[in-house]
N, C-alpha and C positions, 0 to 999 in steps of 0.2 A: 232651212231656216232658221236661221242663227236668234239669243236671244233678246239681240240688241231691237232686231226687225221685228220681230212679233207684238211690240209696244206701240201702240197706238196713242196720238197724241188729242185730247181735247181741250175744249175753253166752255166752263159754264157762268152764268152768273148771275146770284143772289141778290133780286129789287125790292127793299125795303120802303112802303110806302106806310103813312098811316090815316087810315082811315075809322068813319064810328064803328060801333059792337056793341050789337043789340045785348048782353050779353054781358056788358063794361057799363061803370060810370061815367068812362072815359075816351076816347080813341086808343085804335089799340095797333100795333102794328102787323101791317098784311104784305101778301110776300103773289105774284104770277107767277102758275107752272105752267107747264104746255103736257099733253096728255102723248108718251110714247106711241105711232105709228105703226112701231117695226119692231123684233125682237131683236137683245132678247129688254126684256118689262113691257110688251106689248100690252097697252092700255091703263099702262100707269103715267102715275103723274112724278112728272121730275122737274126739274132743277131746264131756263131756260137755258143752248146753247148746242154745239156741235162738235163734227169733226174738225183739227186742225191743218189746211191747204201745207206741203211745202214753203209755200212763196208770200203767201199775209203774214204779217205780224199779228203779236201778239192781243192784245187791244182791236185792233180792226176785225177779228176774227169774233171778237168776243159784244165789237157791238155791232157787228155785220148778224149777226145770230136771230141777238137781241132786238133786232127790228126785222129782224124776218116770221119771228115767230110773236112775238106781242107786240108788235108796232110801236116799240120805246126807245126813244131816242136822250137817256138821262146826258145831263149835261159833263159829267163827269162818269169815270170807271175805275178805281182805286181797285190796283189787286191783292187780294184777301192772302192766301194759301196755294198752293200746290199739293192735290192730291191724289196718292196711288201707290196703295195699300196692293199686291195682287193680286187679290183675289175680290175687289170689289167691282169686276165687270163680269155676269155670264159669261160673256161671247168672247171671249182675252182679254189678257192685260190692259187696259189703259190710263192713262194719265193726264188729272180734267189739273187745267189751270183755271182758279174760280174767280171771276173779280166779282167788288159786289157798286150797287148805288146808293143811294138814299135817294128818292124821290117827292116834291111837292101834290101835295093831292090831281091839283088842277093837270099835272104832268099823269101821274096817274090812270086819271080818269080819261083820257088816250090809249089809254092799252087794246086791242082789239081782243075781244071773249068774245068765246062760245065751246062750241063743243069741245075743243082741243083746249082750253088756254082759260083760264078759269084763275079770279084771287083766292086768295085760302088767308085765317087768322092764324100766324105766324108759328104762334105755342099749343095751333093746335092741329095740327096734319095728319093725313091718311099715311098712310106706308108707303115712302118712296123709291124707284126707281133707286138699281145701285148704291152707293152709302150716301143718298143725297138728302135723308134725314140728317145724321152729320152734320153735312157740310154747316144746314141754316141750322143746326145748333152754334158750331163754332161763331159763325158770321154774327150771327144775338150773342151770345160773349162779350167775342172783340167789340156790337153796339156800346154793351151798360156798360164793357172798360169804358167806354172810349168818351163818352157824352159823359161821366161828372166833370171828365177836368180839360177838352178838348171844346175846341168849336163847330164838333163833326152835327150840333142841333140847325145849323143853320142852312146846310142843307135841306129839311123839313119845312121848309122857310122863306116866304119872299123877301127882299130887299128890307122892307121895313117890317115891324110886325110889334104885337103888345109884350108884354111881362104875362098876361095870361095866356097869349099867344106859344108862346118858349115856352111855361112853366108847362101847357099840356105836351107837349113833344118828351121832355123832360120826364112826364109821369106815365106815357104808352111804354116809350122807352124801359125805364126801369120796374114799371107796373107797378106804382104808391101813389097816392095818396103823397104833395109835397104840402106843407106847410105858403103858405102866398107870402105872409110876413118874412119868415124864415127863410124862400127863395129870393124875393126881392133884393133882400139885405145881400145875399151868396154871393148873388148876380152881380147886384150895381161894383161891390168893396172888388169886386176878380179886375171890373176894366175890361172887359168882353166884349162891353153894348157900350152903343154910346145916344145918345137921349137928340133926335130930329128937333127937335123943336114946334114937331106935328102932334093931331089928333087924330083921333079914328072919325072919320065924318059919320052926319046922319047915327049918331047915339040921341037916345031921349032923355039920359042921366052924364053926368059929366063925363063929355067921352077921354077914355082912356090914354095918354101919352106912346106914339112910337117910336120903338130904335135901332139900326141898326149896329151890326159889327162894327167891331173897331177894328178900323181898316190896320194900325200900325201891331193889330196883334193882344193890346193888353197888359199881360207879366208876359207874353211870346211863348203861351202855351202851346203847344205844337198843334199847328189842323191838318188834320190825314186826310181835307180833301186837297191840300198844296202841293206843289211838283215836289216830287221826291222818285225815288230811284224804282221802277216797275208799275208808275201810271200814266196816266195819261188824261188831256180831255178829250171829249166825244162828242166835243157842239156838234161836229158834222154827223155825228155816228146815231146808227141806229142800234137794239138790239136782240138776240135771236131763240134756239132751241137743243140740245145733246145728246 
């Protein structure tokens, strides 16, 4: 058997959601993991994913495996990176194309959880199968790099949101408190959001304003969840296990 034939291809997905953390004063990033039911790494936790059939497109395989393992169907999957170090799998060389997705809390609540699927805080993970700890660390680095200059926080929010909710996202991703006044000035000056003219209903005091993202792109900052090579909309697809 040639060296080429000995290489297996797989897809994996990192899914981040914001959830309340009993050990923190604000929401933090969590992700679902699946327990492996076969060797190598039997019973260890891993990212959702699976093998890549020869006739299936990469994004479709990522969506299918995510759906089959967690029941989640993110609206968008973005290709993150390809990991292929020769020693990353004890069962032979495996090259994994990794996707990532950010989901709202409501979407995250739809995940199937149980003995073999569980949510974990992204910064307090157990030892994972393969090199999945390294993959999550890379995804966290990408997310924290992008959140300060792009519209990536939008993926955690609904169509409309308050400045407080938007600040919660930035604080959770960056793991630090942000001064509300400074945050407001920075966001409003960026031109990335638009006041809808509406306010939150049912509040006892002065209701906060509702905003939406500026469809024109504000200053033209890159939108990592906009169309680009290697990405695909997954509105009708759902993701899996590796």
